[in-house]
C-alpha positions in Angstrom: 0.1 0.0 -0.2 2.9 2.1 0.7 4.3 2.1 -2.7 0.9 2.7 -4.5 -0.7 5.3 -2.3 2.3 6.7 0.2 0.0 5.8 3.0 1.1 3.5 5.8 -1.8 0.8 6.6 -1.9 -1.5 9.4 -4.3 -4.4 8.8 -6.4 -5.2 11.2 -8.6 -8.1 9.6 -8.3 -10.1 6.5 -11.5 -9.8 4.4 -10.7 -12.4 2.1 -8.3 -14.3 -0.1 -9.5 -14.4 -4.1 -8.1 -16.3 -6.8 -8.9 -15.4 -10.7 -7.9 -16.9 -13.8 -7.2 -14.5 -16.7 -7.5 -16.9 -19.5 -6.3 -14.4 -22.3 -2.8 -14.8 -21.0 -3.4 -18.1 -19.1 -2.3 -16.8 -15.9 -3.9 -16.8 -12.2 -3.8 -14.2 -9.7 -4.1 -14.6 -6.1 -5.5 -11.4 -4.0 -5.5 -11.0 -0.3 -7.9 -8.2 1.0 -7.4 -6.6 4.3 -9.4 -4.0 6.3 -7.3 -1.7 8.7 -6.4 2.0 9.7 -4.3 4.2 7.7 -1.1 5.0 10.3 0.1 8.3 8.4 1.0 9.4 4.9 4.5 9.7 3.8 6.2 12.3 1.4 7.0 10.1 -1.4 6.4 9.6 -5.0 3.7 7.1 -6.2 5.0 4.1 -8.0 5.4 5.2 -12.0 2.3 3.1 -12.9 -0.3 4.9 -10.5 -1.8 7.6 -12.2 -3.2 9.3 -8.9 -4.9 8.3 -5.5 -8.6 8.5 -5.3 -10.9 7.9 -2.6 -14.4 6.5 -3.9 -17.6 6.0 -2.7 -19.1 2.4 -3.3 -21.1 3.8 -6.1 -18.2 5.5 -7.8 -16.1 2.0 -7.5 -18.9 0.1 -8.7 -19.6 2.7 -11.7 -15.8 2.3 -12.8 -15.7 -1.8 -13.0 -14.4 -1.7 -16.5 -11.3 0.2 -15.2 -10.5 -2.6 -12.6 -7.6 -4.7 -13.0 -9.8 -7.9 -12.3 -13.1 -8.7 -10.9 -11.9 -9.4 -7.8 -11.7 -5.7 -7.0 -15.4 -5.5 -7.0 -15.6 -8.8 -5.0 -13.4 -7.5 -2.5 -15.7 -4.5 -1.6 -18.6 -6.2 -1.8 -17.3 -8.6 0.9 -15.8 -5.8 2.8 -19.3 -3.8 2.7 -21.0 -7.1 3.8 -19.1 -7.0 6.9 -16.6 -10.2 5.9 -13.8 -10.4 8.5 -11.2 -13.3 9.5 -8.7 -12.7 12.2 -5.2 -12.1 11.0 -3.8 -15.2 12.8 -5.6 -17.3 10.2 -2.3 -16.3 8.0 0.5 -17.1 10.4 1.6 -17.0 14.1 3.2 -13.3 13.5 -0.4 -11.7 13.5 -1.4 -13.4 16.8 
């Protein structure tokens, strides 16, 4: 998150783990979606592929689905809004 937004993020829960196969290039993506807290903003440049940082409403995210990197983006948003949360210790002892 730091590289893409210049914001420090502290995860508090796992929303979900998602898999998507992009058939056009025969690659599979695995996405981990976390919820958490913003813990500060750094004075640094964003990754060169990032055009800008935007905070969007639920409706704005949904209306821009054609711009998402994958269908997993909307799935993560829907699960977050539905209140789906798992404790971080499901990943490793480090989060216990």
